[in-house]
Each structure stands twice: as structure tokens, then as C-alpha cells.
N, C-alpha and C positions, 0 to 999 in steps of 0.2 A: 428365338424360341427359348423359353425358360424350362429348366428341368423341374419336374415335380419334386417337392420336398419330401424327404423320407420322414416317416412317423418317428417321433422320439418317445422312447420308453419312459414311463413315469420315474424310474430311478435316475435316468439320465437327466430328465427335466429338473428333478430336485437338486442334482449336483450342479447343473448349470445355474440355477437360481441361487444356490449357496455361494458359488464362485462370484456371481455378480454382486451379491450382498457384501462379500469380503472386499472386493475391489472398491465398491462405493464407500464402504466404511473407511477405508484407508484414504481415498482421494478427498472425501468430504470432511474428514476430521480437521480440527483446528491445526493440528500438527502438520497434516498434509497440505493445508492451504499456506502454511509458512514456507514450505519447500516443495512446491508442486512437481518439480522434475524428479526429485528423489522419491516422492510419494508414488509417482507414476511407475518408476522402475521397480519399486518394492511391490506394488500392486499387480503389475503385469508380468514381471519377469522373475518372481520368486514364489515359493510355495509357503511362505510364512503366513501364519494366521494374522488376522487384523490387529489383535491386541499387541502382538510382538512387533509388527511393522510400525504401529503407531508409537510404541515405546522407543524404537530406533529413531523415528522422526523427532520425537520429543528431545532426544539427546543431540540431534544434529543441529548445526547452525541454520539460521534462516537463510533462504535464498536472497532475500532483500534485507540488508542491514537496517534500513529505515523502519520496516515493519517489526523487526526484532526490537529496536529501541522503543517503538511505540507500545509494544506489548509489555515491556518492562516499566516504562515511565508513564504510560497513559497519555491520552491526548492533551495537548496544550490548549489553554484558552486564549483566544485573541481579544476577548472583551475587557481585558485589564486596562488599567490606566497607562497612558503613553508616558514614555520617559521624559522627564522634565529636564530641559537643557538650558534653563534660564541662568543657572550658575556656571555654565560653560562660557568662558570668555571668548572663545573663537566663534561660537554660535551667536553670542550677543553682538560681536563686532560685525559678523556677516549680516545680521538683521539690521543693524544700524546703517551699514553701507547700502543695503537694499532700499531702505527708506529714503536715504539721502539721494540716491540715483533716481528714484521715482519722483521725488520732489523737484530735482533739477530738470528732469525731462518734462514734467508738468509745467514748470515755469517757462521753459523754452517752447512749449507747445508741441513737443514731440510725443507722439503716441505710437503704440504698437499697431502695425498694420493688421487689419481684419482679414480673415481668410474667406 
């Protein structure tokens, strides 16, 4: 059996709404997303206004160093040209050996087993 909920006065309702907006502003800010654990503590366990809490979060390090680096450096593009290794003597020798082994195996009739 549930208890009937008590009526909330309009002034209490406004205070509840303001507090929810403060918490949401802190948690959903870009600074809050960089360090969600600290944002949650500031939003739920402090009486700081949203602007002050977000200012503290802006000065705090990111919870994830990768995200911190990405925010500073920006995303890297993977569509660039591949590194050319033709002038690398070791890579050239490995390529030469691979071709030689493939030719030897083909000459002997040895092939890779199919799965």
C-alpha cells in the first residue's frame, strides 16, 4: 500500500525545480562531462551555484587523460597517406624474402591449406 503524497507548496516546487536545474547544469556542462565523478560530487553534495561549480570543474584535470588530450589537440584524421617504407632497408628485405618464399613454394607445388 502506498502512502498518499503530500501536496507541495508552490514555493517549495519552485525551489525543487531550481535545484534540479542547478544539478543538470553542472552535470551536463562540457566541464562536467570531462570529469563526471567530480561533477556529481559538486552537484549533489555542495551548495555551490552552477557557475562556480563549472568554474571549479574547468580548472580540474579530466578524469580521462585521452579526452583531455583530444580536447586540446582535436581529433586526428585517419584518411592521410600511409607511411612509405620503401626506403627502409629492413622492410625492403622482408618484402624480398616474402616474394622469394612465395616463389619457392609455388615452384614446389606447396600451397597454404584452405580452411
